[in-house]
N, CA, C and O atoms as a Tripos MOL2 file, in Angstrom:
@<TRIPOS>MOLECULE
protein
  284   283    71     0     0
PROTEIN
NO_CHARGES

@<TRIPOS>ATOM
      1 N           7.4810  -10.3630    4.8620 N.3       1 MET1
      2 CA          8.5050   -9.8520    5.7460 C.3       1 MET1
      3 C           9.8920   -9.9790    5.1230 C.2       1 MET1
      4 O          10.7880   -9.2100    5.4710 O.2       1 MET1
      5 N          10.0910  -10.9370    4.2060 N.am      2 ASP2
      6 CA         11.3820  -11.0950    3.5580 C.3       2 ASP2
      7 C          11.7010   -9.9610    2.5990 C.2       2 ASP2
      8 O          12.8660   -9.7280    2.2780 O.2       2 ASP2
      9 N          10.6700   -9.2490    2.1370 N.am      3 ASN3
     10 CA         10.8840   -8.1740    1.1720 C.3       3 ASN3
     11 C          11.5900   -6.9760    1.7640 C.2       3 ASN3
     12 O          12.0560   -6.1120    1.0210 O.2       3 ASN3
     13 N          11.6830   -6.8970    3.0750 N.am      4 ILE4
     14 CA         12.3160   -5.7350    3.6970 C.3       4 ILE4
     15 C          13.8110   -5.6880    3.3840 C.2       4 ILE4
     16 O          14.3900   -4.6020    3.3490 O.2       4 ILE4
     17 N          14.4410   -6.8200    3.1590 N.am      5 ASN5
     18 CA         15.8750   -6.8660    2.8950 C.3       5 ASN5
     19 C          16.2180   -6.6670    1.4250 C.2       5 ASN5
     20 O          17.3950   -6.6150    1.0680 O.2       5 ASN5
     21 N          15.2120   -6.5560    0.5740 N.am      6 LYS6
     22 CA         15.4430   -6.3890   -0.8520 C.3       6 LYS6
     23 C          15.2900   -4.9180   -1.2230 C.2       6 LYS6
     24 O          14.2620   -4.2990   -0.9480 O.2       6 LYS6
     25 N          16.3260   -4.3700   -1.8490 N.am      7 ILE7
     26 CA         16.2940   -2.9660   -2.2660 C.3       7 ILE7
     27 C          16.7580   -2.8870   -3.7180 C.2       7 ILE7
     28 O          17.4020   -3.8020   -4.2310 O.2       7 ILE7
     29 N          16.4240   -1.7940   -4.3540 N.am      8 TYR8
     30 CA         16.7980   -1.6010   -5.7550 C.3       8 TYR8
     31 C          18.3020   -1.4380   -5.9040 C.2       8 TYR8
     32 O          18.9880   -0.9860   -4.9870 O.2       8 TYR8
     33 N          18.7970   -1.8100   -7.0640 N.am      9 ASP9
     34 CA         20.2200   -1.7600   -7.3590 C.3       9 ASP9
     35 C          20.7830   -0.3540   -7.1650 C.2       9 ASP9
     36 O          21.8790   -0.1980   -6.6270 O.2       9 ASP9
     37 N          20.0560    0.6560   -7.5920 N.am     10 SER10
     38 CA         20.5460    2.0340   -7.4670 C.3      10 SER10
     39 C          20.6820    2.4470   -6.0030 C.2      10 SER10
     40 O          21.6480    3.1170   -5.6390 O.2      10 SER10
     41 N          19.7210    2.0530   -5.1560 N.am     11 GLU11
     42 CA         19.7990    2.3820   -3.7340 C.3      11 GLU11
     43 C          20.9250    1.6050   -3.0530 C.2      11 GLU11
     44 O          21.6160    2.1390   -2.1860 O.2      11 GLU11
     45 N          21.1080    0.3490   -3.4450 N.am     12 TYR12
     46 CA         22.1980   -0.4660   -2.9000 C.3      12 TYR12
     47 C          23.5440    0.1760   -3.2270 C.2      12 TYR12
     48 O          24.4200    0.2630   -2.3670 O.2      12 TYR12
     49 N          23.7030    0.6210   -4.4610 N.am     13 THR13
     50 CA         24.9460    1.2700   -4.8780 C.3      13 THR13
     51 C          25.1670    2.5580   -4.1050 C.2      13 THR13
     52 O          26.2910    2.8500   -3.6970 O.2      13 THR13
     53 N          24.1100    3.3310   -3.8980 N.am     14 MET14
     54 CA         24.2190    4.5800   -3.1520 C.3      14 MET14
     55 C          24.6610    4.3030   -1.7040 C.2      14 MET14
     56 O          25.5520    4.9800   -1.1900 O.2      14 MET14
     57 N          24.0430    3.3160   -1.0520 N.am     15 LEU15
     58 CA         24.4120    2.9710    0.3190 C.3      15 LEU15
     59 C          25.8390    2.4370    0.3920 C.2      15 LEU15
     60 O          26.5750    2.7470    1.3280 O.2      15 LEU15
     61 N          26.2260    1.6330   -0.5970 N.am     16 PHE16
     62 CA         27.5890    1.0990   -0.6550 C.3      16 PHE16
     63 C          28.6050    2.2300   -0.7640 C.2      16 PHE16
     64 O          29.6230    2.2310   -0.0710 O.2      16 PHE16
     65 N          28.3220    3.1900   -1.6380 N.am     17 ASN17
     66 CA         29.2320    4.3220   -1.8060 C.3      17 ASN17
     67 C          29.3170    5.1710   -0.5460 C.2      17 ASN17
     68 O          30.3990    5.6410   -0.1940 O.2      17 ASN17
     69 N          28.2050    5.3730    0.1340 N.am     18 LYS18
     70 CA         28.2180    6.1330    1.3810 C.3      18 LYS18
     71 C          29.0590    5.4290    2.4440 C.2      18 LYS18
     72 O          29.7920    6.0790    3.1900 O.2      18 LYS18
     73 N          28.9550    4.1150    2.5120 N.am     19 CYS19
     74 CA         29.7360    3.3580    3.4990 C.3      19 CYS19
     75 C          31.2280    3.3880    3.1870 C.2      19 CYS19
     76 O          32.0470    3.4880    4.0990 O.2      19 CYS19
     77 N          31.5810    3.3030    1.9350 N.am     20 THR20
     78 CA         33.0040    3.3070    1.5870 C.3      20 THR20
     79 C          33.6150    4.6880    1.7390 C.2      20 THR20
     80 O          34.8020    4.7990    2.0470 O.2      20 THR20
     81 N          32.8380    5.7430    1.5330 N.am     21 ASN21
     82 CA         33.3560    7.0980    1.6720 C.3      21 ASN21
     83 C          33.3720    7.5770    3.1190 C.2      21 ASN21
     84 O          34.1110    8.4990    3.4630 O.2      21 ASN21
     85 N          32.5650    6.9560    3.9570 N.am     22 ASN22
     86 CA         32.4670    7.3410    5.3550 C.3      22 ASN22
     87 C          33.5790    6.6560    6.1460 C.2      22 ASN22
     88 O          33.7670    5.4460    6.0240 O.2      22 ASN22
     89 N          34.3130    7.4140    6.9520 N.am     23 LYS23
     90 CA         35.4310    6.8430    7.7100 C.3      23 LYS23
     91 C          34.9750    5.8000    8.7210 C.2      23 LYS23
     92 O          35.7260    4.8750    9.0320 O.2      23 LYS23
     93 N          33.7710    5.9330    9.2340 N.am     24 SER24
     94 CA         33.2790    4.9820   10.2280 C.3      24 SER24
     95 C          32.6160    3.7610    9.5920 C.2      24 SER24
     96 O          32.1770    2.8640   10.3120 O.2      24 SER24
     97 N          32.5320    3.7030    8.2710 N.am     25 LYS25
     98 CA         32.0380    2.5460    7.5130 C.3      25 LYS25
     99 C          30.5750    2.2010    7.7740 C.2      25 LYS25
    100 O          30.2040    1.0280    7.7450 O.2      25 LYS25
    101 N          29.7520    3.1910    8.0260 N.am     26 TYR26
    102 CA         28.3160    2.9330    8.1360 C.3      26 TYR26
    103 C          27.5300    4.1460    7.6570 C.2      26 TYR26
    104 O          28.0620    5.2510    7.5490 O.2      26 TYR26
    105 N          26.2690    3.9180    7.3760 N.am     27 THR27
    106 CA         25.3350    4.9710    7.0090 C.3      27 THR27
    107 C          23.9720    4.5730    7.5650 C.2      27 THR27
    108 O          23.8470    3.5390    8.2200 O.2      27 THR27
    109 N          22.9670    5.3750    7.3110 N.am     28 TYR28
    110 CA         21.6320    5.0880    7.8340 C.3      28 TYR28
    111 C          20.6360    4.8640    6.7040 C.2      28 TYR28
    112 O          20.7750    5.4280    5.6190 O.2      28 TYR28
    113 N          19.6350    4.0380    6.9670 N.am     29 LYS29
    114 CA         18.5480    3.8060    6.0190 C.3      29 LYS29
    115 C          17.2420    3.7330    6.7970 C.2      29 LYS29
    116 O          17.1770    3.1400    7.8740 O.2      29 LYS29
    117 N          16.1980    4.3490    6.2340 N.am     30 PHE30
    118 CA         14.8680    4.2820    6.8170 C.3      30 PHE30
    119 C          14.0840    3.1700    6.1390 C.2      30 PHE30
    120 O          14.0800    3.0680    4.9130 O.2      30 PHE30
    121 N          13.4220    2.3390    6.9310 N.am     31 PHE31
    122 CA         12.5240    1.3170    6.4240 C.3      31 PHE31
    123 C          11.1090    1.7810    6.7180 C.2      31 PHE31
    124 O          10.7240    1.9100    7.8800 O.2      31 PHE31
    125 N          10.3370    2.0300    5.6770 N.am     32 TYR32
    126 CA          8.9630    2.4940    5.8360 C.3      32 TYR32
    127 C           8.0320    1.3040    5.9820 C.2      32 TYR32
    128 O           8.2120    0.2820    5.3210 O.2      32 TYR32
    129 N           7.0440    1.4370    6.8410 N.am     33 ASN33
    130 CA          6.0880    0.3590    7.1420 C.3      33 ASN33
    131 C           6.8490   -0.8910    7.5680 C.2      33 ASN33
    132 O           6.6260   -1.9730    7.0250 O.2      33 ASN33
    133 N           7.7330   -0.7450    8.5250 N.am     34 TYR34
    134 CA          8.6230   -1.8050    8.9780 C.3      34 TYR34
    135 C           7.8290   -2.9900    9.5060 C.2      34 TYR34
    136 O           7.0490   -2.8510   10.4480 O.2      34 TYR34
    137 N           8.0310   -4.1590    8.8980 N.am     35 LYS35
    138 CA          7.3620   -5.4190    9.2550 C.3      35 LYS35
    139 C           5.8500   -5.2540    9.3550 C.2      35 LYS35
    140 O           5.2120   -5.8070   10.2500 O.2      35 LYS35
    141 N           5.2880   -4.4870    8.4260 N.am     36 ASP36
    142 CA          3.8440   -4.2430    8.3130 C.3      36 ASP36
    143 C           3.2310   -3.6500    9.5860 C.2      36 ASP36
    144 O           2.0570   -3.8880    9.8730 O.2      36 ASP36
    145 N           4.0040   -2.8920   10.3400 N.am     37 THR37
    146 CA          3.4850   -2.2680   11.5580 C.3      37 THR37
    147 C           2.9810   -0.8640   11.2990 C.2      37 THR37
    148 O           2.2470   -0.3010   12.1120 O.2      37 THR37
    149 N           3.3780   -0.2890   10.1530 N.am     38 GLY38
    150 CA          2.9960    1.0850    9.8590 C.3      38 GLY38
    151 C           3.9890    2.0950   10.3960 C.2      38 GLY38
    152 O           3.8080    3.2980   10.2080 O.2      38 GLY38
    153 N           5.0280    1.6330   11.0560 N.am     39 PHE39
    154 CA          6.0290    2.5280   11.6410 C.3      39 PHE39
    155 C           7.2420    2.6490   10.7400 C.2      39 PHE39
    156 O           7.5220    1.7700    9.9250 O.2      39 PHE39
    157 N           7.9530    3.7450   10.8990 N.am     40 ILE40
    158 CA          9.2040    3.9680   10.1880 C.3      40 ILE40
    159 C          10.3400    3.6520   11.1490 C.2      40 ILE40
    160 O          10.3660    4.1600   12.2700 O.2      40 ILE40
    161 N          11.2760    2.8180   10.7190 N.am     41 ARG41
    162 CA         12.4250    2.4640   11.5520 C.3      41 ARG41
    163 C          13.6970    2.9170   10.8590 C.2      41 ARG41
    164 O          13.8190    2.8150    9.6380 O.2      41 ARG41
    165 N          14.6280    3.4110   11.6280 N.am     42 LYS42
    166 CA         15.9190    3.8520   11.1170 C.3      42 LYS42
    167 C          16.9780    2.8630   11.5950 C.2      42 LYS42
    168 O          17.1130    2.6140   12.7930 O.2      42 LYS42
    169 N          17.7270    2.3020   10.6430 N.am     43 PHE43
    170 CA         18.7690    1.3460   10.9780 C.3      43 PHE43
    171 C          20.1090    1.8320   10.4660 C.2      43 PHE43
    172 O          20.1890    2.5350    9.4590 O.2      43 PHE43
    173 N          21.1430    1.4560   11.1600 N.am     44 ARG44
    174 CA         22.5040    1.7520   10.7440 C.3      44 ARG44
    175 C          22.9490    0.6310    9.8160 C.2      44 ARG44
    176 O          22.9140   -0.5420   10.1900 O.2      44 ARG44
    177 N          23.3670    0.9900    8.6100 N.am     45 ILE45
    178 CA         23.8020    0.0270    7.5930 C.3      45 ILE45
    179 C          25.3260   -0.0300    7.6070 C.2      45 ILE45
    180 O          25.9970    0.9980    7.5130 O.2      45 ILE45
    181 N          25.8610   -1.2370    7.7250 N.am     46 TYR46
    182 CA         27.3020   -1.4520    7.7700 C.3      46 TYR46
    183 C          27.7870   -2.1480    6.5050 C.2      46 TYR46
    184 O          27.0030   -2.7300    5.7540 O.2      46 TYR46
    185 N          29.0920   -2.0760    6.2890 N.am     47 LEU47
    186 CA         29.7460   -2.7660    5.1710 C.3      47 LEU47
    187 C          30.6850   -3.8040    5.7670 C.2      47 LEU47
    188 O          31.5820   -3.4570    6.5360 O.2      47 LEU47
    189 N          30.4880   -5.0900    5.4180 N.am     48 ASP48
    190 CA         31.3410   -6.1210    5.9950 C.3      48 ASP48
    191 C          32.6230   -6.2960    5.1840 C.2      48 ASP48
    192 O          32.8410   -5.5870    4.2010 O.2      48 ASP48
    193 N          33.4620   -7.2320    5.5920 N.am     49 SER49
    194 CA         34.7610   -7.4330    4.9460 C.3      49 SER49
    195 C          34.6370   -7.9830    3.5280 C.2      49 SER49
    196 O          35.5770   -7.8830    2.7400 O.2      49 SER49
    197 N          33.4700   -8.5690    3.1950 N.am     50 LYS50
    198 CA         33.2510   -9.0870    1.8420 C.3      50 LYS50
    199 C          32.4900   -8.0920    0.9760 C.2      50 LYS50
    200 O          31.9700   -8.4540   -0.0800 O.2      50 LYS50
    201 N          32.4230   -6.8330    1.4220 N.am     51 ASN51
    202 CA         31.7400   -5.7450    0.7240 C.3      51 ASN51
    203 C          30.2490   -6.0000    0.5320 C.2      51 ASN51
    204 O          29.6880   -5.6900   -0.5180 O.2      51 ASN51
    205 N          29.6200   -6.5630    1.5460 N.am     52 LYS52
    206 CA         28.1750   -6.7530    1.5360 C.3      52 LYS52
    207 C          27.5670   -5.8470    2.6030 C.2      52 LYS52
    208 O          28.1410   -5.6600    3.6760 O.2      52 LYS52
    209 N          26.4110   -5.2940    2.2980 N.am     53 LEU53
    210 CA         25.7290   -4.4070    3.2340 C.3      53 LEU53
    211 C          24.8360   -5.2100    4.1700 C.2      53 LEU53
    212 O          24.1630   -6.1520    3.7520 O.2      53 LEU53
    213 N          24.8390   -4.8250    5.4440 N.am     54 PHE54
    214 CA         23.9950   -5.5040    6.4230 C.3      54 PHE54
    215 C          23.5900   -4.5290    7.5220 C.2      54 PHE54
    216 O          24.1440   -3.4370    7.6430 O.2      54 PHE54
    217 N          22.6160   -4.9490    8.3140 N.am     55 TYR55
    218 CA         22.1950   -4.1850    9.4880 C.3      55 TYR55
    219 C          21.7860   -5.1610   10.5850 C.2      55 TYR55
    220 O          21.5280   -6.3350   10.3230 O.2      55 TYR55
    221 N          21.7320   -4.6640   11.8000 N.am     56 PHE56
    222 CA         21.2730   -5.4510   12.9360 C.3      56 PHE56
    223 C          19.8470   -5.0410   13.2520 C.2      56 PHE56
    224 O          19.5550   -3.8520   13.3770 O.2      56 PHE56
    225 N          18.9500   -6.0240   13.3830 N.am     57 ASP57
    226 CA         17.5620   -5.7010   13.7120 C.3      57 ASP57
    227 C          17.4190   -5.5190   15.2250 C.2      57 ASP57
    228 O          18.4150   -5.4980   15.9490 O.2      57 ASP57
    229 N          16.1860   -5.3890   15.6940 N.am     58 GLU58
    230 CA         15.9560   -5.1120   17.1070 C.3      58 GLU58
    231 C          16.3670   -6.2660   18.0160 C.2      58 GLU58
    232 O          16.4920   -6.0720   19.2260 O.2      58 GLU58
    233 N          16.5800   -7.4590   17.4700 N.am     59 ASN59
    234 CA         17.0310   -8.6170   18.2490 C.3      59 ASN59
    235 C          18.5190   -8.8930   18.0590 C.2      59 ASN59
    236 O          19.0020   -9.9700   18.4090 O.2      59 ASN59
    237 N          19.2460   -7.9230   17.5060 N.am     60 ASN60
    238 CA         20.6670   -8.0420   17.1950 C.3      60 ASN60
    239 C          20.9750   -9.1690   16.2210 C.2      60 ASN60
    240 O          22.0620   -9.7450   16.2530 O.2      60 ASN60
    241 N          20.0270   -9.4790   15.3630 N.am     61 LYS61
    242 CA         20.2240  -10.4700   14.3140 C.3      61 LYS61
    243 C          20.7710   -9.7510   13.0780 C.2      61 LYS61
    244 O          20.2890   -8.6770   12.7190 O.2      61 LYS61
    245 N          21.7670  -10.3410   12.4360 N.am     62 THR62
    246 CA         22.3600   -9.7550   11.2450 C.3      62 THR62
    247 C          21.4670  -10.0250   10.0440 C.2      62 THR62
    248 O          21.0860  -11.1670    9.7870 O.2      62 THR62
    249 N          21.1340   -8.9590    9.3060 N.am     63 ASN63
    250 CA         20.3120   -9.0720    8.0920 C.3      63 ASN63
    251 C          21.0710   -8.4400    6.9360 C.2      63 ASN63
    252 O          21.4340   -7.2650    6.9860 O.2      63 ASN63
    253 N          21.3060   -9.2300    5.8980 N.am     64 TYR64
    254 CA         22.0020   -8.7190    4.7230 C.3      64 TYR64
    255 C          20.9970   -8.1610    3.7270 C.2      64 TYR64
    256 O          19.9190   -8.7230    3.5340 O.2      64 TYR64
    257 N          21.3630   -7.0530    3.0990 N.am     65 LEU65
    258 CA         20.5150   -6.4540    2.0720 C.3      65 LEU65
    259 C          20.7810   -7.1360    0.7370 C.2      65 LEU65
    260 O          21.9200   -7.4870    0.4290 O.2      65 LEU65
    261 N          19.7390   -7.3200   -0.0460 N.am     66 LYS66
    262 CA         19.8480   -7.9640   -1.3590 C.3      66 LYS66
    263 C          19.4190   -6.9760   -2.4330 C.2      66 LYS66
    264 O          18.4710   -6.2100   -2.2610 O.2      66 LYS66
    265 N          20.1450   -7.0170   -3.5470 N.am     67 LYS67
    266 CA         19.8200   -6.1340   -4.6680 C.3      67 LYS67
    267 C          18.7130   -6.7290   -5.5270 C.2      67 LYS67
    268 O          18.6840   -7.9340   -5.7800 O.2      67 LYS67
    269 N          17.8090   -5.8720   -5.9670 N.am     68 ILE68
    270 CA         16.8190   -6.2600   -6.9650 C.3      68 ILE68
    271 C          17.2950   -5.6730   -8.2860 C.2      68 ILE68
    272 O          17.4280   -4.4560   -8.4200 O.2      68 ILE68
    273 N          17.5480   -6.5290   -9.2480 N.am     69 VAL69
    274 CA         18.0180   -6.0930  -10.5540 C.3      69 VAL69
    275 C          16.9580   -6.4180  -11.5830 C.2      69 VAL69
    276 O          16.5320   -7.5670  -11.7020 O.2      69 VAL69
    277 N          16.5290   -5.4050  -12.3320 N.am     70 TYR70
    278 CA         15.5300   -5.6130  -13.3750 C.3      70 TYR70
    279 C          16.2190   -5.8300  -14.7010 C.2      70 TYR70
    280 O          17.1930   -5.1480  -15.0190 O.2      70 TYR70
    281 N          15.7190   -6.7770  -15.4780 N.am     71 VAL71
    282 CA         16.2980   -7.0920  -16.7930 C.3      71 VAL71
    283 C          15.4280   -6.4940  -17.8750 C.2      71 VAL71
    284 O          15.7300   -6.6380  -19.0600 O.2      71 VAL71
@<TRIPOS>BOND
     1     1     2 1
     2     2     3 1
     3     3     4 2
     4     3     5 am
     5     5     6 1
     6     6     7 1
     7     7     8 2
     8     7     9 am
     9     9    10 1
    10    10    11 1
    11    11    12 2
    12    11    13 am
    13    13    14 1
    14    14    15 1
    15    15    16 2
    16    15    17 am
    17    17    18 1
    18    18    19 1
    19    19    20 2
    20    19    21 am
    21    21    22 1
    22    22    23 1
    23    23    24 2
    24    23    25 am
    25    25    26 1
    26    26    27 1
    27    27    28 2
    28    27    29 am
    29    29    30 1
    30    30    31 1
    31    31    32 2
    32    31    33 am
    33    33    34 1
    34    34    35 1
    35    35    36 2
    36    35    37 am
    37    37    38 1
    38    38    39 1
    39    39    40 2
    40    39    41 am
    41    41    42 1
    42    42    43 1
    43    43    44 2
    44    43    45 am
    45    45    46 1
    46    46    47 1
    47    47    48 2
    48    47    49 am
    49    49    50 1
    50    50    51 1
    51    51    52 2
    52    51    53 am
    53    53    54 1
    54    54    55 1
    55    55    56 2
    56    55    57 am
    57    57    58 1
    58    58    59 1
    59    59    60 2
    60    59    61 am
    61    61    62 1
    62    62    63 1
    63    63    64 2
    64    63    65 am
    65    65    66 1
    66    66    67 1
    67    67    68 2
    68    67    69 am
    69    69    70 1
    70    70    71 1
    71    71    72 2
    72    71    73 am
    73    73    74 1
    74    74    75 1
    75    75    76 2
    76    75    77 am
    77    77    78 1
    78    78    79 1
    79    79    80 2
    80    79    81 am
    81    81    82 1
    82    82    83 1
    83    83    84 2
    84    83    85 am
    85    85    86 1
    86    86    87 1
    87    87    88 2
    88    87    89 am
    89    89    90 1
    90    90    91 1
    91    91    92 2
    92    91    93 am
    93    93    94 1
    94    94    95 1
    95    95    96 2
    96    95    97 am
    97    97    98 1
    98    98    99 1
    99    99   100 2
   100    99   101 am
   101   101   102 1
   102   102   103 1
   103   103   104 2
   104   103   105 am
   105   105   106 1
   106   106   107 1
   107   107   108 2
   108   107   109 am
   109   109   110 1
   110   110   111 1
   111   111   112 2
   112   111   113 am
   113   113   114 1
   114   114   115 1
   115   115   116 2
   116   115   117 am
   117   117   118 1
   118   118   119 1
   119   119   120 2
   120   119   121 am
   121   121   122 1
   122   122   123 1
   123   123   124 2
   124   123   125 am
   125   125   126 1
   126   126   127 1
   127   127   128 2
   128   127   129 am
   129   129   130 1
   130   130   131 1
   131   131   132 2
   132   131   133 am
   133   133   134 1
   134   134   135 1
   135   135   136 2
   136   135   137 am
   137   137   138 1
   138   138   139 1
   139   139   140 2
   140   139   141 am
   141   141   142 1
   142   142   143 1
   143   143   144 2
   144   143   145 am
   145   145   146 1
   146   146   147 1
   147   147   148 2
   148   147   149 am
   149   149   150 1
   150   150   151 1
   151   151   152 2
   152   151   153 am
   153   153   154 1
   154   154   155 1
   155   155   156 2
   156   155   157 am
   157   157   158 1
   158   158   159 1
   159   159   160 2
   160   159   161 am
   161   161   162 1
   162   162   163 1
   163   163   164 2
   164   163   165 am
   165   165   166 1
   166   166   167 1
   167   167   168 2
   168   167   169 am
   169   169   170 1
   170   170   171 1
   171   171   172 2
   172   171   173 am
   173   173   174 1
   174   174   175 1
   175   175   176 2
   176   175   177 am
   177   177   178 1
   178   178   179 1
   179   179   180 2
   180   179   181 am
   181   181   182 1
   182   182   183 1
   183   183   184 2
   184   183   185 am
   185   185   186 1
   186   186   187 1
   187   187   188 2
   188   187   189 am
   189   189   190 1
   190   190   191 1
   191   191   192 2
   192   191   193 am
   193   193   194 1
   194   194   195 1
   195   195   196 2
   196   195   197 am
   197   197   198 1
   198   198   199 1
   199   199   200 2
   200   199   201 am
   201   201   202 1
   202   202   203 1
   203   203   204 2
   204   203   205 am
   205   205   206 1
   206   206   207 1
   207   207   208 2
   208   207   209 am
   209   209   210 1
   210   210   211 1
   211   211   212 2
   212   211   213 am
   213   213   214 1
   214   214   215 1
   215   215   216 2
   216   215   217 am
   217   217   218 1
   218   218   219 1
   219   219   220 2
   220   219   221 am
   221   221   222 1
   222   222   223 1
   223   223   224 2
   224   223   225 am
   225   225   226 1
   226   226   227 1
   227   227   228 2
   228   227   229 am
   229   229   230 1
   230   230   231 1
   231   231   232 2
   232   231   233 am
   233   233   234 1
   234   234   235 1
   235   235   236 2
   236   235   237 am
   237   237   238 1
   238   238   239 1
   239   239   240 2
   240   239   241 am
   241   241   242 1
   242   242   243 1
   243   243   244 2
   244   243   245 am
   245   245   246 1
   246   246   247 1
   247   247   248 2
   248   247   249 am
   249   249   250 1
   250   250   251 1
   251   251   252 2
   252   251   253 am
   253   253   254 1
   254   254   255 1
   255   255   256 2
   256   255   257 am
   257   257   258 1
   258   258   259 1
   259   259   260 2
   260   259   261 am
   261   261   262 1
   262   262   263 1
   263   263   264 2
   264   263   265 am
   265   265   266 1
   266   266   267 1
   267   267   268 2
   268   267   269 am
   269   269   270 1
   270   270   271 1
   271   271   272 2
   272   271   273 am
   273   273   274 1
   274   274   275 1
   275   275   276 2
   276   275   277 am
   277   277   278 1
   278   278   279 1
   279   279   280 2
   280   279   281 am
   281   281   282 1
   282   282   283 1
   283   283   284 2
@<TRIPOS>SUBSTRUCTURE
     1 MET1         2 RESIDUE 1 A MET
     2 ASP2         6 RESIDUE 1 A ASP
     3 ASN3        10 RESIDUE 1 A ASN
     4 ILE4        14 RESIDUE 1 A ILE
     5 ASN5        18 RESIDUE 1 A ASN
     6 LYS6        22 RESIDUE 1 A LYS
     7 ILE7        26 RESIDUE 1 A ILE
     8 TYR8        30 RESIDUE 1 A TYR
     9 ASP9        34 RESIDUE 1 A ASP
    10 SER10       38 RESIDUE 1 A SER
    11 GLU11       42 RESIDUE 1 A GLU
    12 TYR12       46 RESIDUE 1 A TYR
    13 THR13       50 RESIDUE 1 A THR
    14 MET14       54 RESIDUE 1 A MET
    15 LEU15       58 RESIDUE 1 A LEU
    16 PHE16       62 RESIDUE 1 A PHE
    17 ASN17       66 RESIDUE 1 A ASN
    18 LYS18       70 RESIDUE 1 A LYS
    19 CYS19       74 RESIDUE 1 A CYS
    20 THR20       78 RESIDUE 1 A THR
    21 ASN21       82 RESIDUE 1 A ASN
    22 ASN22       86 RESIDUE 1 A ASN
    23 LYS23       90 RESIDUE 1 A LYS
    24 SER24       94 RESIDUE 1 A SER
    25 LYS25       98 RESIDUE 1 A LYS
    26 TYR26      102 RESIDUE 1 A TYR
    27 THR27      106 RESIDUE 1 A THR
    28 TYR28      110 RESIDUE 1 A TYR
    29 LYS29      114 RESIDUE 1 A LYS
    30 PHE30      118 RESIDUE 1 A PHE
    31 PHE31      122 RESIDUE 1 A PHE
    32 TYR32      126 RESIDUE 1 A TYR
    33 ASN33      130 RESIDUE 1 A ASN
    34 TYR34      134 RESIDUE 1 A TYR
    35 LYS35      138 RESIDUE 1 A LYS
    36 ASP36      142 RESIDUE 1 A ASP
    37 THR37      146 RESIDUE 1 A THR
    38 GLY38      150 RESIDUE 1 A GLY
    39 PHE39      154 RESIDUE 1 A PHE
    40 ILE40      158 RESIDUE 1 A ILE
    41 ARG41      162 RESIDUE 1 A ARG
    42 LYS42      166 RESIDUE 1 A LYS
    43 PHE43      170 RESIDUE 1 A PHE
    44 ARG44      174 RESIDUE 1 A ARG
    45 ILE45      178 RESIDUE 1 A ILE
    46 TYR46      182 RESIDUE 1 A TYR
    47 LEU47      186 RESIDUE 1 A LEU
    48 ASP48      190 RESIDUE 1 A ASP
    49 SER49      194 RESIDUE 1 A SER
    50 LYS50      198 RESIDUE 1 A LYS
    51 ASN51      202 RESIDUE 1 A ASN
    52 LYS52      206 RESIDUE 1 A LYS
    53 LEU53      210 RESIDUE 1 A LEU
    54 PHE54      214 RESIDUE 1 A PHE
    55 TYR55      218 RESIDUE 1 A TYR
    56 PHE56      222 RESIDUE 1 A PHE
    57 ASP57      226 RESIDUE 1 A ASP
    58 GLU58      230 RESIDUE 1 A GLU
    59 ASN59      234 RESIDUE 1 A ASN
    60 ASN60      238 RESIDUE 1 A ASN
    61 LYS61      242 RESIDUE 1 A LYS
    62 THR62      246 RESIDUE 1 A THR
    63 ASN63      250 RESIDUE 1 A ASN
    64 TYR64      254 RESIDUE 1 A TYR
    65 LEU65      258 RESIDUE 1 A LEU
    66 LYS66      262 RESIDUE 1 A LYS
    67 LYS67      266 RESIDUE 1 A LYS
    68 ILE68      270 RESIDUE 1 A ILE
    69 VAL69      274 RESIDUE 1 A VAL
    70 TYR70      278 RESIDUE 1 A TYR
    71 VAL71      282 RESIDUE 1 A VAL
């Protein structure tokens, strides 16, 4: 379940750029097979004051996205 918050560096950069270019400071992301339920969930991704991406889950809990960087 922790893997849902980890995304590739290129996708993180794309979402970051969309949030900074958007006047309302958010964009959307689809999570496929959300929490192993087999369902697709759409969440609004926000940019906080420290330039980190996050979203609110169904319980209004803040979840920060983490970059996966390959060496």
